[in-house]
C-alpha positions in Angstrom: -64.3 151.1 -173.0 -68.0 150.8 -171.1 -68.5 148.0 -168.8 -71.6 145.2 -170.2 -74.6 146.2 -168.1 -75.2 144.0 -164.9 -78.2 141.9 -165.1 -80.9 142.5 -162.7 -81.2 139.0 -161.2 -77.9 139.3 -160.4 -77.3 142.8 -159.0 -80.8 141.4 -156.2 -78.2 138.6 -155.5 -75.2 141.2 -154.5 -77.7 143.4 -152.7 -81.2 141.2 -151.5 -83.2 143.7 -153.5 -86.1 142.2 -155.2 -85.0 141.7 -159.4 -87.2 143.4 -161.5 -88.1 140.8 -165.0 -89.2 141.9 -168.4 -90.9 139.1 -170.1 -91.8 140.6 -173.3 -93.3 139.2 -176.7 -95.2 139.4 -179.2 -98.2 141.7 -178.6 -100.7 143.9 -180.8 -99.7 147.6 -181.3 -102.6 148.3 -179.1 -102.3 146.6 -176.4 -98.2 147.7 -176.4 -99.5 151.4 -176.3 -101.6 150.8 -173.0 -98.9 149.1 -171.4 -96.3 152.2 -172.5 -99.6 154.5 -171.0 -99.8 152.9 -167.8 -95.8 152.6 -167.0 -95.9 156.2 -167.7 -99.1 156.8 -165.6 -97.2 155.2 -162.7 -94.4 157.2 -163.1 -95.8 160.2 -162.8 -97.7 159.4 -160.2 -93.8 158.6 -158.3 -92.7 161.7 -159.7 -95.3 163.8 -157.2 -94.8 161.6 -154.4 -90.5 162.1 -155.3 -91.9 166.0 -155.0 -93.6 165.7 -152.0 -90.6 164.2 -150.5 -92.6 160.5 -150.2 -89.4 158.4 -151.4 -91.0 155.2 -150.5 -94.0 155.6 -151.8 -92.4 157.1 -154.9 -90.2 153.9 -155.4 -92.7 151.6 -155.4 -94.7 153.9 -158.5 -91.1 153.7 -160.1 -90.7 150.1 -159.6 -94.0 149.4 -161.3 -93.0 151.6 -164.1 -89.8 149.7 -165.0 -91.8 146.5 -165.0 -94.5 147.5 -167.3 -92.0 149.4 -170.0 -88.3 149.1 -168.8 -86.9 152.6 -169.2 -83.6 154.2 -167.8 -85.4 156.9 -166.8 -87.2 154.6 -163.8 -84.4 152.8 -163.2 -82.4 156.0 -162.6 -84.8 157.5 -160.0 -85.4 153.5 -158.2 -81.5 154.6 -157.3 -82.6 158.3 -156.1 -85.4 156.8 -154.3 -83.6 154.1 -152.7 -80.2 156.3 -152.1 -82.9 158.6 -150.5 -84.2 155.4 -148.5 -80.4 154.9 -146.8 -80.4 151.7 -148.9 -77.0 152.8 -150.7 -76.2 149.4 -151.4 -79.2 148.9 -153.7 -79.0 152.4 -155.2 -74.9 152.1 -155.8 -76.4 148.5 -157.9 -78.8 150.8 -159.7 -76.9 153.5 -160.8 -74.3 151.3 -161.9 -77.1 150.0 -164.2 -78.5 152.9 -165.3 -74.6 154.0 -166.5 -74.6 150.3 -168.2 -77.4 151.0 -170.8 -77.0 154.6 -171.6 -74.2 156.2 -173.7 -71.8 158.6 -171.9 -73.5 161.6 -174.0 -76.3 161.8 -172.1 -77.0 164.4 -170.0 -77.7 161.9 -166.7 -74.7 160.1 -166.9 -72.0 162.3 -165.1 -74.6 162.8 -162.8 -75.1 158.9 -162.3 -71.5 158.6 -162.0 -70.6 161.1 -159.4 -73.4 159.5 -156.8 -71.5 156.1 -156.9 -68.6 157.6 -156.6 -69.5 159.1 -153.5 -71.9 155.8 -151.8 -69.0 153.8 -152.8 -67.4 153.9 -149.4 -70.2 153.8 -148.2 -71.5 150.9 -148.8 -71.4 147.5 -146.0 -69.8 144.4 -148.0 -70.4 141.0 -146.4 -67.9 138.0 -147.4 -69.8 134.6 -146.4 -67.2 131.9 -146.4 -68.3 128.4 -146.2 -66.8 126.1 -142.9 -64.5 123.8 -144.8 -66.1 121.0 -143.1 -69.4 121.5 -144.5 -70.5 118.6 -146.2 -71.2 118.5 -149.7 -75.1 119.9 -150.8 -74.7 122.9 -148.2 -76.8 125.8 -149.4 -76.6 129.0 -147.9 -79.2 132.4 -148.2 -79.0 135.2 -147.5 -81.9 137.3 -147.1 -83.7 134.4 -148.5 -81.2 135.6 -151.4 -79.1 132.2 -152.7 -75.0 132.9 -152.2 -73.6 130.3 -154.3 -70.6 129.8 -156.6 -68.2 132.3 -157.1 -70.2 134.6 -154.6 -69.3 132.3 -151.8 -66.6 133.9 -150.4 -66.7 137.7 -152.7 -67.0 141.1 -150.8 -70.6 141.6 -151.2 -72.7 144.7 -151.2 -75.5 145.2 -148.9 -77.4 147.5 -147.5 -77.1 148.9 -143.8 -78.9 146.6 -141.2 -79.2 143.4 -140.0 -79.0 140.2 -141.8 -79.9 136.8 -141.5 -78.1 134.1 -142.7 -79.5 130.9 -143.2 -77.0 127.5 -143.7 -78.4 123.7 -144.7 -77.4 120.8 -145.6 -78.6 117.1 -146.1 -78.6 115.4 -142.9 -78.3 118.6 -140.4 -80.1 121.0 -138.3 -80.7 124.1 -140.0 -78.5 126.6 -138.3 -79.3 130.8 -138.2 -76.7 133.6 -138.3 -77.8 137.5 -137.6 -75.5 140.4 -138.8 -76.2 143.9 -138.3 -74.0 146.0 -140.9 -73.2 149.7 -141.1 -72.5 151.8 -143.5 -68.9 151.3 -144.8 -68.5 148.3 -142.4 -67.1 144.8 -143.8 -67.9 141.8 -142.3 -66.6 138.6 -142.6 -68.6 134.7 -141.4 -67.9 131.8 -141.6 -71.0 130.0 -141.8 -71.4 125.8 -141.8 -74.8 124.1 -141.0 -75.6 122.9 -137.8 -75.7 119.3 -136.3 -76.2 116.1 -137.3 -80.0 115.8 -137.1 -81.4 113.7 -134.1 -84.7 113.2 -136.5 -82.5 111.9 -139.7 -83.3 108.1 -139.7 -80.1 105.7 -139.6 -79.6 101.9 -141.2 -80.5 99.7 -138.4 -77.3 97.5 -137.2 -76.7 94.3 -139.4 -77.7 91.4 -137.4 -77.5 87.5 -137.9 -80.1 85.8 -137.5 -80.0 81.7 -136.5 -81.8 79.5 -138.8 -85.3 78.4 -137.6 -85.0 75.2 -135.9 -88.8 74.9 -135.8 -90.8 73.5 -138.5 -92.2 76.3 -140.8 -95.6 76.9 -141.1 -98.1 74.4 -143.1 -99.3 76.0 -145.8 -103.1 75.8 -145.9 -105.9 76.9 -148.2 -109.9 77.9 -148.2 -110.0 75.6 -150.8 -112.6 72.5 -150.6 -110.7 69.3 -150.8 -110.8 67.2 -153.9 -112.6 64.6 -151.8 -115.9 67.4 -150.9 -117.1 67.6 -154.7 -116.9 63.9 -154.9 -119.0 63.8 -151.9 -121.7 66.3 -153.1 -122.0 64.4 -156.7 -122.9 61.4 -155.1 -125.6 62.8 -153.0 -126.9 64.4 -156.1 -127.1 60.9 -157.7 -128.5 59.2 -154.5 -131.2 61.8 -154.6 -132.0 61.4 -158.2 -132.3 57.5 -158.0 -133.7 57.2 -154.6 -136.6 59.8 -157.1 -136.1 57.0 -160.0 -137.4 54.2 -157.0 -139.9 56.2 -156.1 -141.2 56.4 -159.7 -140.8 53.7 -159.8 -142.6 52.3 -157.3 -145.5 54.3 -158.1 -145.7 52.9 -162.0 -145.4 49.1 -160.1 -148.8 49.8 -157.9 -150.5 51.4 -161.2 -149.7 48.3 -163.5 -150.6 45.7 -161.0 -154.0 47.5 -160.5 -154.5 48.3 -164.3 -153.4 44.5 -164.5 -156.8 43.5 -162.3 -159.4 45.2 -163.8 -157.6 43.8 -167.2 -158.8 39.7 -165.7 -162.1 41.6 -164.5 -162.9 42.9 -168.2 -160.9 39.7 -170.0 -161.5 37.0 -168.4 -161.1 35.0 -171.7 -158.0 36.5 -174.4 -159.6 35.8 -177.5 -162.9 37.3 -176.4 -162.0 41.3 -174.9 -163.7 45.1 -174.9 -162.2 47.6 -176.4 -161.6 49.4 -172.9 -160.2 46.0 -171.9 -157.7 46.3 -174.8 -156.6 50.1 -173.4 -156.7 49.0 -170.4 -154.2 46.0 -171.2 -152.3 48.5 -173.4 -151.8 51.2 -170.0 -150.9 48.4 -167.9 -147.7 47.3 -170.1 -147.0 51.2 -170.3 -146.4 51.2 -167.1 -145.1 48.5 -166.3 -142.1 48.7 -169.1 -142.0 52.8 -166.9 -141.9 50.9 -163.3 -139.1 48.9 -164.4 -137.0 51.4 -166.4 -137.6 53.5 -162.9 -136.8 50.6 -161.1 -133.3 49.9 -162.9 -132.2 53.6 -163.0 -133.1 54.6 -159.3 -131.1 51.4 -158.0 -128.3 52.4 -160.5 -128.2 55.7 -159.8 -127.9 55.1 -155.7 -125.2 52.9 -155.9 -123.2 55.4 -157.8 -124.5 58.4 -155.4 -122.8 55.8 -152.0 -119.5 55.0 -154.3 -118.9 58.8 -154.8 -120.0 59.6 -150.7 -117.9 56.5 -149.4 -114.8 57.2 -151.7 -115.3 61.0 -150.6 -114.4 61.3 -147.3 -110.5 60.4 -147.0 -110.4 58.7 -143.7 -111.8 55.5 -144.4 -110.9 52.5 -146.7 -114.0 51.6 -148.8 -113.6 47.9 -150.5 -116.1 46.9 -153.6 -117.1 43.6 -154.9 -120.4 41.9 -156.9 -122.2 39.9 -154.4 -124.9 36.8 -156.5 -128.1 37.1 -154.0 -131.2 34.4 -154.4 -133.1 37.3 -155.7 -130.8 39.2 -158.1 -127.5 41.2 -158.3 -125.6 43.9 -156.2 -122.5 45.3 -155.0 -121.7 45.0 -151.5 -119.5 47.3 -149.7 -117.5 47.2 -146.9 -116.0 50.4 -145.3 -113.3 50.2 -142.1 -112.6 53.3 -140.3 
């Protein structure tokens, strides 16, 4: 009974050889034919280089051919080139893949099996065992290929020569191993990560802080105090009131002037010229304006004073009505 074919990715893990993958999709017949043609061209270039003894160049051509259009023939020629180049573990795995792909009746099958049998005792094998002290999360790379799961602790075929093993773990320094294997040599490597990393941040020790005995800072605010708005309004009202008083003064002066003209033109109230009547009406109008302006201006000035005084929090202000010989008013008293 024939063995199941080894996946190419698994073969690469065993030997360190770059895996060859085929991502297949739905292509048009013309495109598929172009790919097959290109693969045949690469295969032919590989045969020509192989016939000249340039197995390194031939290997590159056969690998490109297999990537374009994977065929057992390209795989078999890859194995032959790698055997000639001394990559005996890679060749061994390729021969095994080939024999798993073709039937035993294939005229190339027997030759591939003989080559496998001849290579098997020559293939170096490396077992990597993870040290018991290795923390969880430890990873192992051999020649930049991850070694994990069942492959840890297994005798894996590797090509002769130098190999680098890198072991890493969270919070630990990286540790590297270098090992050189000859044909047929078997080695066991106990791998573990380095010491605890000095760059790993450690949480600061817990400390107990005594309750503060000083008073907490007083919250400050850049917003203006409530009284500042009241004082601003007071200044505005006071300004409008002053303007009203000024208007009242001007209107009053005009009233007196018009009254003098009326007395000159109308010495007898029953006998007055038309011009005198008009001046009299104008005098009455100015008099009314003067009265209203004085009253409104005085009220606004008083309200403005109240707002300005009460808007200052550092003083105490008292108000009281007062009766004067000429009228009534509002008396304000401030205490500093």
